[in-house]
N, C-alpha and C positions, 0 to 999 in steps of 0.2 A: 950620161946620167940625167941630163935634163929632159931627154926624150923619153926615158924610161918613167920619170915621174908624171909626165904629161900623159902618157898612155895609161898609167894606173889610175889616174884621176878620171879620165874619160871612162874607163872600164867601171869604176865604182858608181859614176852617175848613171850609167845605163842599167846597171844591176838594180839600182834603187828605184828607177822609173819602172822597171818590169815587175819588181816586187809589188809596187803600189798598184799596178793594174791588175794583179792577181788577188788583191784584197776584196772581200764581198762588198757589195754596195749597200748603202743604208736604205732600208725599206722605207717606201713612201707612207705617210700617215694614212690611216683609213679614212674613207670618204664618209662623212656623217650623213646617215639617212634618217630623217625624222620618222617616228612611228605615226601611221595615219591616225587621226582623230576621228572616232566613230561619230556619225551623225544619223539622226532619225529621219532626215529629209528623204522623201521619195514615195513613188507609188507602192502599194503592196496588196496582196490578196492572200486569202487563207480559209481555213476551215475551223469549226468549233463544234462543240458538244457539251451538254450539261443537264441541268434538272430545273424544272420549273413548278412553282406551286403558288396558290393563291385562293382567293374566295370570290364567288359570284353572288352578288346581292340583289334580290329581286323584290319589288314592291308592287303587288297586284291588287287591283280593286275587286269589289264584289262582281262575281260572275252571274249571269243569268242563263240558265239552261231551258231550252224550249223544245218540247216533245210534240211530235206530230200527233194531233188529236184524233186523226182518221184512222190511226192504227192502234194506238193505245188508248182504251176507253178513258174519257174524261180529259180535261185540258191540264196537262202537266206543266206547271210552273214552278221552278224551285231556284234556289241560289245558295252560294257559299262563298266564303272569302279564305284566303290563305296568304301566308308569307313563306318564301322560299329562301333557302341558303344551301350552297353546294360547295364542297371542297373540290379543287382542281389541282392535280399534280401529275407529273409524268416527265418523260424524256423530251428535250429539245435538242435540235442539232441542225447545222446549216453551214453557210459560207458568208464571207464579207470580203469587201474591197474598200480601199481608202487611199488617202494621201496625207502625209505628215510634212510639216515644214518646221525645222529647228533654226531659231534665230542665230544661236552661237553654237557651233559644233562642240561636242564634248559634253559640257553641262550647261543647261539653259532651258528657256521656255520653248515648249513644243505646242503647236496648234495643227489641227487637221479635221477632216471630214471622213466620215465612214458610213456605209450602207451594207445592210445584211438582210438575208431572207432565211427564215427558219421553218423547218418542219416541226410541228408541235403535237404531242400526244397528250394533251392535258383535257381530261374528261371530268365532268360534274354531273351530279344527280340532284335534282330538286325534289324535296319531300313535299307531297301534296296531300291534304286531307280536309274533309268538311262534311256538311250535311246538304240534303236536298229534299225536295218534296215533290212527289209524282202522284197525281191523282189524290192528293190528300194524305198520302202515305209518306212518312219521313223514312229516309234511309241514310245510312252512314257508309262512306267507302274510304279505303285508302289503296294506294297502288293501282292494281288493274281490275279491281272489283267492278262489276257491271252495276249500272244504275237499275236496269230492268232486263229481263230475259230478252235477248236479240238485240240489246243496245250495247254498243261497244265504244269505249273510249280509246282513241288512238294516242299512244304516247302519253298516258296521263301523269307519268313520273317526271316528264320534262327532261329527258336525257339531253344534255347540251355540252359540246366540248369545242376547244380551240384547235382547228385544223392547222393553220399556219399563221405566221406573223412575220413582220419585217419592220425595220427602222431606218431612218436617215438622220444621222446625229452629227453634231459638232464635237470635237475633243480638244481639250486644253490641259496641259500638264507641265511638269518639270522633269527634266532627264538629269540624272546623275551618271554621266558616261552611258553605260549599257543598260541601266534600270530607268524606266519611265513610270512615273506616278501620274495618273490622269483623272479627270472627271469628264462625263459626257452627258448630253442630253439633246432631245429633238422630237422629230415626228415619228409616230407609230401607226401601223395599221395591221389589221388581222381579220380572218374570217372564222366564224362560229358555226358549227353544225347545230341546228336547232330541232332536230327530230322532225316531227310532222307538222310543224307550225306553218301557217299560211301567211303570206305577206310579211314574214319575219325579216328584220333588217339584220341579215348575217354578217355584212361587211361593215367593219367599225374602224374609227380612226381615233387617235388619242396622242398621248405623249409617252416618252421613255426617258428616265434619268438614271444615272448610275456612276460608276467609277471602277478603276482596276489598276493593275500593275503589269507592265510588260518587260521582258528581259531579252536582250539580243545575246544569242549564244556565242561564245568564243569559237573560233574555227577548230580548235583542238579539242572541244567538248566531245564526249562520248554520245551525247544526244543529238549532235549536229552531223547528220548523216550526209548533208550536202557539202560539208567542209567549207562553208561560206559565212561570212559576217553578216549575211542578210537574213538569217533565219532568227525568228523571234518567238517566244512563248508568252502567253498572257492568262491571267485569271481575272474575270470580270463579273461584276454584279449589276443587274439592271432591275428597276421597278417599272412596269409597263401599266399604264391605266387607259383603258378605251372609254370614250364617252358613253354615258348611259343612252340607251336608245328606247323608243316606244316600238312594241311589236304587236300585231294583231293576230291572235291564234285561232285557228279553226280545227275542228275535229271532224272525223269521218262518220258517216251513218253506217248501218249494219252490213251493207254490201260493199263497204270499203271505199266509197266515192268521198273525196275530200271536198267539203263545202266551206265557203267563205263565211266569216261570221258577221260581216256587215256588207250590204244590207242583209236582213233574214231572208233566206231563200224560201221558195215554194216547194215544200217537200213533195215528193212522188208518192202516189198511193202505193201501198204494198211494201213500204220500207219504214222502219223505225229509225228515227234520226234524232241526234242530239248534238247541239252546237253550243259553243261558248263564245260569248262576245267579251273578248278580254283584251284591254289595252294595258300592257305591262311595261313598267319602267325598270330597266336593268342597268346595274353598274358592274362592269368587269375590270378587274385589276389582278396583277400576278406579279411575282418576282422570279428572276431567273439567275442561277449561278452557273457559270460556264467557264471552260478552258478552251483556249484556242491556239492555233499555230499559223504564223504569217511568213511569207517570203516577200522580201522587200526588193523591188527592181531599181537598183541604181540610187544615186544621190542627186536628184535633179528635180 
């Protein structure tokens, strides 16, 4: 009897152990993975497009026209004065590169530097009108009207437009996670086409100031074709002012030869020539509103 009880106890113990081994094990707690905090730190490059508009202001002194007395009877000396203003507006587009540094990832102050180069289709036309005296006969003209038969003014309407411009600017702003509000300012340069001007200062320098807002697209956004957290969109406004410059304008004689206004040239016999000795002061400024797309290369 005693052996029977001992055997039964051993059997019960073994059964209990086997049943416990068959029980499911308790699952380990999940490993906590922190969500990466977005940072604006890193190099970036992108493209932009928008619209530019502005005003070109010109202040010109009295001009003196000299007519070749050997061709046109009598000594023709006349003068006129004018002020010009031309609207400039049109498409702008280009590319930019830059670097941002964010002091505290997530939300915080962001500083950076950006350089851009822009194609610009900003054209303006100066209105010109006045009076002149040739051999004692007064004449009035606007546009392309000739002073005398056979005497042609080249580009009398002063067509001038901005061909391209660029900037190198600092940026400072504050980021609210993926949204960055910033201000910007720095150096600007550009090239203007001045028609048939002689010795015109086409290349100009100045400054640019503005601001904008930039948004880093989430990876699951339908606008984020790269499926990367490095894609950003921005809207930006800039005011660009180029230093006023002095230009010397010369016009052509009847056979199309361009002559310099200073000093007065010796005209060739058989040609009827008219030139203008014009030192003009011009100020050029305009505003740009544009949208852009950037791709950020890492966080370093």
